[in-house]
C-alpha positions in Angstrom: 53.3 -183.5 81.9 52.5 -180.1 80.9 52.9 -177.1 83.5 51.1 -174.2 83.3 51.2 -170.7 84.0 47.8 -169.5 84.7 46.4 -169.2 88.1 43.1 -168.2 89.3 43.2 -164.2 89.5 39.2 -164.4 90.0 38.1 -160.6 91.2 34.4 -162.1 92.5 32.6 -159.9 94.0 31.1 -161.2 97.2 27.9 -163.1 96.4 24.6 -162.5 97.4 22.8 -164.6 99.8 20.6 -166.2 97.0 23.3 -166.6 94.5 24.1 -170.1 96.2 28.2 -169.7 95.9 29.4 -172.9 96.1 33.6 -173.6 96.1 35.2 -176.5 95.8 38.9 -177.6 95.6 40.5 -181.2 95.4 43.2 -183.5 94.2 43.4 -185.2 90.4 46.0 -186.1 88.1 48.7 -185.4 89.9 47.8 -181.5 90.3 44.6 -179.7 91.7 41.3 -178.6 90.9 39.1 -176.0 91.6 35.2 -175.3 90.8 32.9 -172.5 91.8 29.7 -172.7 90.6 26.4 -170.0 91.1 22.6 -170.4 91.2 21.7 -173.7 92.7 21.7 -174.4 96.5 23.6 -177.8 96.9 25.1 -179.4 99.5 28.9 -178.8 98.8 30.3 -182.0 100.1 27.7 -184.3 97.8 28.9 -181.8 94.5 32.7 -182.7 95.7 31.9 -186.6 96.1 30.0 -186.3 91.9 33.1 -184.0 90.7 35.3 -186.7 92.6 34.3 -189.7 91.2 33.3 -188.3 87.4 37.3 -187.1 87.9 38.6 -190.4 89.4 36.4 -192.5 86.7 38.1 -190.2 83.8 41.9 -190.6 85.5 41.2 -194.6 85.3 40.8 -194.0 81.2 43.6 -191.9 80.3 46.4 -192.3 82.9 49.8 -193.3 81.6 50.9 -193.7 85.5 48.0 -196.1 86.4 49.0 -199.5 85.3 45.8 -200.2 85.4 44.0 -197.3 82.9 42.0 -198.3 79.5 45.0 -196.0 78.4 47.7 -198.3 79.9 46.1 -201.5 79.0 46.0 -199.7 75.0 49.7 -199.1 75.6 50.3 -202.8 76.4 47.8 -204.5 74.0 50.4 -205.2 71.6 48.6 -206.6 68.4 46.9 -205.6 65.3 43.5 -206.6 66.1 41.0 -204.0 66.7 39.8 -203.3 70.3 36.6 -201.2 71.7 37.1 -197.9 73.5 34.9 -196.3 76.2 32.9 -193.2 74.5 35.5 -190.7 76.7 38.9 -192.4 75.1 37.5 -192.3 71.6 36.7 -189.0 71.4 39.7 -187.9 73.6 41.5 -189.6 70.2 39.4 -188.5 67.6 39.9 -184.9 68.8 43.9 -185.5 68.6 43.8 -186.7 65.7 41.8 -183.6 64.4 44.2 -181.6 65.7 47.4 -183.6 64.4 45.8 -183.1 60.9 45.2 -179.0 61.6 48.7 -178.3 62.9 50.5 -180.5 60.7 51.8 -182.9 63.5 52.5 -180.1 65.4 49.8 -181.8 68.1 51.1 -185.8 67.9 49.9 -187.9 70.9 52.2 -190.8 70.0 54.7 -188.5 71.0 54.8 -190.0 74.3 58.1 -192.7 73.5 60.2 -189.3 73.0 58.9 -188.3 75.9 59.9 -190.8 78.2 63.1 -191.0 76.2 63.6 -187.4 77.2 62.8 -188.1 80.8 59.2 -186.3 80.8 57.2 -189.6 81.2 56.0 -192.0 84.2 59.2 -194.0 83.3 61.7 -191.9 85.5 64.2 -191.8 82.8 67.2 -189.3 83.7 69.8 -189.6 80.5 69.8 -187.8 77.3 69.0 -189.9 74.6 71.4 -190.5 71.8 70.4 -190.3 68.2 70.4 -193.9 67.7 67.7 -194.4 70.1 65.7 -191.3 68.7 65.5 -193.1 65.2 64.6 -196.2 66.8 61.6 -194.6 68.9 60.9 -192.2 65.8 59.2 -195.2 64.0 56.4 -195.0 66.4 55.6 -191.5 66.2 52.6 -190.8 64.1 48.8 -190.7 64.1 48.9 -192.7 61.3 49.8 -195.4 63.0 46.4 -195.5 64.2 43.0 -196.2 62.9 40.2 -195.1 65.1 36.5 -196.6 63.4 33.1 -194.6 63.7 31.7 -197.6 65.6 34.2 -196.5 68.5 36.8 -199.1 67.9 40.6 -198.5 67.5 43.4 -200.7 65.3 47.1 -200.1 66.1 48.8 -200.0 62.7 51.9 -200.4 64.6 51.2 -202.9 67.4 53.6 -200.9 69.9 52.5 -197.5 69.8 52.0 -195.7 72.6 49.7 -193.1 73.1 50.6 -189.7 76.0 47.3 -187.5 76.9 48.9 -185.3 79.2 48.7 -182.8 76.9 44.9 -182.9 76.4 43.5 -184.5 79.2 43.4 -182.1 81.3 41.8 -180.0 78.9 38.9 -183.0 78.5 38.2 -183.2 81.7 37.6 -179.8 82.6 35.1 -179.7 79.7 33.5 -182.9 81.2 33.2 -181.5 84.9 31.8 -178.3 83.1 29.1 -180.3 81.2 28.5 -182.2 84.3 27.2 -178.8 86.1 25.1 -177.6 83.0 23.2 -180.7 83.4 22.7 -180.2 86.9 21.4 -176.9 86.2 24.1 -175.1 87.7 23.5 -171.0 86.8 27.3 -170.0 86.1 30.5 -172.4 86.6 34.5 -171.5 86.6 36.1 -174.7 86.4 39.9 -175.0 86.6 41.8 -178.7 86.7 46.1 -177.6 86.9 45.8 -174.1 85.2 43.3 -175.3 82.4 39.9 -173.5 82.8 36.7 -173.1 81.4 33.9 -170.7 82.2 29.5 -170.6 81.5 27.6 -168.0 82.8 28.1 -164.8 84.4 29.1 -163.9 88.0 26.5 -162.6 90.2 27.2 -159.2 89.6 26.6 -159.8 85.8 30.1 -159.5 84.5 32.4 -162.3 83.0 34.8 -164.5 84.8 38.7 -162.8 84.5 41.2 -165.3 84.6 45.2 -163.9 85.3 48.2 -164.9 83.4 51.1 -165.0 85.5 54.5 -164.0 85.1 57.2 -166.5 83.7 59.3 -167.6 86.8 60.8 -171.0 87.7 58.6 -170.5 90.7 55.0 -169.3 91.1 55.3 -165.5 92.0 52.0 -164.7 91.5 52.7 -161.3 89.4 50.1 -161.0 86.1 50.8 -159.7 82.7 47.5 -160.2 81.1 43.9 -160.8 82.6 41.4 -162.2 80.4 37.5 -162.1 80.3 36.0 -165.4 79.5 32.4 -165.1 77.9 31.2 -168.4 77.9 35.2 -169.8 76.6 38.3 -171.6 78.1 41.3 -170.8 78.4 44.6 -173.0 78.6 48.7 -172.0 78.6 51.9 -174.4 77.8 54.9 -173.2 79.5 58.4 -174.5 79.2 60.8 -173.3 82.1 58.8 -174.9 84.9 59.4 -178.6 83.5 63.2 -178.9 82.2 66.0 -181.4 82.5 69.5 -180.6 81.8 71.8 -183.0 80.9 75.4 -182.0 80.9 75.1 -178.2 80.9 72.4 -177.8 78.7 69.0 -177.4 79.3 65.9 -179.3 77.5 62.5 -178.1 77.7 59.4 -180.4 78.3 58.1 -179.5 74.8 58.9 -182.1 72.0 58.9 -181.2 68.9 57.2 -184.0 67.2 59.1 -183.2 63.8 62.5 -183.4 65.3 61.9 -185.9 68.0 63.7 -183.7 70.0 63.1 -180.9 73.0 61.4 -177.5 70.9 64.4 -175.5 70.6 63.2 -172.1 70.4 62.1 -168.6 72.5 59.1 -169.1 73.1 58.4 -169.0 76.9 54.7 -169.5 76.6 51.7 -169.8 74.7 47.8 -169.0 75.9 44.9 -170.3 74.2 41.7 -169.1 74.1 39.4 -171.8 72.4 35.0 -172.4 73.4 35.9 -176.2 74.5 38.8 -176.7 76.7 40.4 -179.8 75.4 41.1 -177.8 72.2 42.8 -174.6 74.3 44.6 -177.3 76.0 46.3 -179.1 72.7 46.8 -176.2 70.5 48.9 -174.2 73.5 51.2 -177.6 73.2 51.0 -177.5 69.5 52.4 -173.9 69.0 54.3 -174.0 71.5 56.3 -176.3 69.4 55.6 -174.4 66.2 57.9 -171.6 67.3 56.1 -167.7 67.7 56.3 -166.8 63.6 54.7 -170.0 62.7 52.2 -170.0 65.7 51.3 -166.7 65.5 50.8 -167.3 61.5 48.3 -170.2 62.3 46.2 -168.8 64.8 45.7 -165.6 62.7 44.0 -168.0 59.9 42.6 -169.7 62.2 40.9 -167.2 64.2 42.5 -168.7 66.9 42.8 -166.5 70.4 46.3 -166.8 71.7 48.7 -164.6 73.8 52.7 -165.4 73.4 55.5 -164.7 75.5 58.7 -165.0 74.1 62.3 -164.4 75.4 64.2 -161.7 74.2 67.7 -161.6 75.6 66.7 -160.2 79.0 63.2 -158.7 78.3 59.8 -160.7 77.5 58.3 -159.8 74.1 54.6 -160.3 73.9 52.4 -161.4 71.2 48.9 -161.5 70.5 46.6 -162.9 67.6 44.2 -161.1 66.1 41.4 -162.9 67.7 43.0 -162.5 71.5 40.2 -161.3 73.7 41.2 -157.4 74.6 41.0 -156.2 77.9 
């Protein structure tokens, strides 16, 4: 599970009577969601029910913690025959494949067995895996071991392949909720799930929604290191310090490097990504954490991707930003 450094620093002005503001909060994916909408009058509890139904359906598609989810059934389908997927799961896997190729394998949803082996998955393992175990599990890693067909089918070239969408599912769900609100004719909205955020439209005073990036801390401190105005954009952050394991006297981050099959060993504390779609911001944030600061910055500048990196430098924290990261 990816832990996020972002929290809502919303800086919202009080809405006028005709703005029809709706604010909702709820639980999903083992975390919390928040929705703020403007421009359409609707009973809040009716909208809450609709959003809860949408998110619950998505949870039963790509959860690895629910044995009866579509993804769990796919992971337990130990056959090389093709199998049909829902459009939601197929689309997330297609985007995962795209980012996998784009990042040269630094984003890989088949790394789940390695994640589990290090104790960061649903299996509840609490021991450091041996080199022999990692070597065996490495045979299951790589998106080249699955094939996606244009008709929505999938073929597991390795029938034991295990897929974990925790680094992309929340971003996809944020997009799904945002698109639902657009179709429902809400003028503007801000959607957040577990720290992944997407905004469209403007606040009632005509300004953009603004999101604060929190200072790294093992507990949520509320101290802000930067504020980003989202002009019809999404933002996601991947961090290394709130989800970790300690084996003997060594601390291991939950961010697994698909190249080494081990927790990423670099000084990057967090990577924040701004992108039009939250599903991409979510996926790229994970990939760039694994890359390390120098490679991540080069990648972002070559791609025109807006990123904000916090790097541990002794007792200090250095800040790096790509050329496309929004200015204050």
